[in-house]
N, C-alpha and C positions, 0 to 999 in steps of 0.2 A: 428542592434549590436549582433554580436556573444553571445549567454547566451555560461559562461564555467561552467561547469556542474562537481560538486563533487558526488558520492556517499560514503553515509557515511556507512560503513561493505562491506565484500570482502566473506563473506560466499555464500554457496549454493543458499542463495535465490537473492543474489551480480548480479550471472550470469545471473537469465530470466530478472534482472532490466534491465542491462547497455546492455542484447543483445535488449529491447525492444529501452535504447537509441538511439543504434544504427540505430536502423529502421527507429528512427524517422531522423537520421540525412540521412538514404540514401532516405526518401522520401521527402529528400529540405527543412525538417527546417532547421535555422541556427542556431544551435548548435553543442559541442562541448564537448566532454566528455574529462575530465581533466586527471582522473584519479578516485579513490578509498582510503579511508584510511580505519580503520582499530586497535583494540588495541595494536599492535605489531608495527605496520609502517613500519614491513618486510614482507608481504604475499605476495608470489608469484603472476607474473599477470593474472588475469579473463578476457580471450576472448580477449586477448593484452593489454589490460589497464593495464596502471601499479599501484602502488599501488603508495603514493604521501606522507606519515604520518601516525600519528595517530590520532584517535576522536576530541585526546588535541590540536592536531596540526591548528586544524581549524581557530581558529583565524588568526593565525600567513600567512597560505596560504592563505588568506583573503584579510591583509592586506599587501601583497603584491602586487597583482591585480593579481595575477590567477586565479581566481572565482570568476563566475557575484551569478551563484546557488546554489543547493543542493539537495540532494532527499533520505532518506532514504532508506538503500535498508535493510533490519533487519526485520525478519517475523517474529518472534515473537510476538505475544498478549498473551502469557497465564495472564490467572486472578491473580496471584502475580507475573507479570513486567509489570513494568511501560519505556519497557528499548524503546519501538519507538517511545514513546511520551517524552524520556529525549535528544531521540538523532537528534528529530527533535527542540526543544527548544534550541543545544549548536547548531544548525545549524542556528538557529536562532539570538541566542547570538552575535556570529562569523559574525553576518553582512551580511547574507546569504540570497538572495531570494527563496525559496520553490520550486520548480518547480514539476507540473502537466505534466507525460508523462500518452500518452494515446496510443497503439499499433496500427503500421497502419490494423492492423488485427484483433482489438476491430471494436465494433458497439456501437455509442456510442447513444441516440436520437439526434435531437437537442433543444427539451423543457430542455433536464437532466442537471446542474447543479454538475459539478466536484469543488472539494476545492483545492487549494493551495498545492503542496506534495503527489497527490493521483497521484499510477503507475493502470492503466487499459490496462491489459495483452491481449494481443494475443489470439482469440477466446470466449474473455470475451463479454456479451450484458449487454447494458443499457438505459431499456426503460422509454418513452415517461413522463416528468414528478418526476424522482427519481433526488433526492438530496442524493451527496454523501460530505462527510464532508474530515477536513482534515489530509494529512496524512493516507491516506487510501489502504488498498491494494483493489483489485479487481482482484481475478488471474485466470490465467488460464482456460478459456470455463467456466466461474462464469456467472449466471444471473443475474439481478440484477432487475424485473420485473417494473411493472406503479409504480408512485405515493406514492417509497419505502425511509426510511427519515432512513440516516446512519451516524452516529457518527464520533467525528475524533476517530486515529490511530486504527481504526479496520478492522480485516483482512478476510477478505471471501474468502476460500481458493480454488482451482481447481474445477472444477464440483458441487461446492455449486447452488443452486438452492432456490432465496427468489419469491416467491409471490407479486401479489400487495400489496402495503401497510402497506409490514412490519415495523417495524423500528427497530433498533440497536444501543443500544445505545453505550458513549463513550466507547474505548479500549476489544469491545469485538471480541470474533473468531466464525468465523463456520466453522466447519472441513470440508474435503474433501467431497465431492459429498453426504454432507447434504441436506436438504430439510426443510423451511420454509413455511407452507403454511398461507395464507393470512391473510393482519392483526392484525398481531401478533406485540409483544414487545420482545424483548430478551434484556436485564435489562443487566446496568455500567459492564464488567470485564467479562459478562457471556460469558461464552464456552458450541457450541453445539458440538457433537462430531463429527468422522466422519463417514460419513455414516446414520446418523441418518433424525429421522422424525419427525418436529415439529410441535406438532396440537393445542399449548396451550403458552400463554405467561409464560416464563423464569426468574425469578424471581434474582435482579442482585447479581452479584457473584457467583452465581451457574455453574455446567456443567449437562450436561444430554446426556443420550444417547438413544441410541434403536430406537425400529420403534413401539408402536409411544414412544415418548422422555419421558425419566422420570428422 
């Protein structure tokens, strides 16, 4: 059965999510991108994909039989925002299934576990026995090493590196080009700034930056 997917969100991050879904379809998967929703319902098409309504229209669109799955296409995971988590719950409440999208140019070990609704972008690497939760972004060229544990609604930004055994709790953001050394824990809702090098655990809700990160 063809999986008819809606992207929730039509901003900058949605461009990369839509491109990932289009690449999956070109590779032969039985998927169809029906469109995207946003706050206004009047956005211009993205990579040829139309806006089909507002986020609030999801239940109506699902009830009409036009959709089967959703994917959150909003990148924000600021410590003071649960937007990605709320949109994920909205998609489920509409009766849709979360879709996990793995770009054909990503490398994902056979023993890794990828949660529902997660997106693994082009050039990303997920190594053996890594466990990635629901609604996670593993962005372009990010590297998740062996035995990492990543919670729900996390964003690992482009070029970020998690060494072996790192644990990211729910709602974390690891910024572009940041490095987290092995066996550390990043607490719930914490933010690691772009380019930081983390050499000690980070408390829940904290923001750290610099090398070494403080």
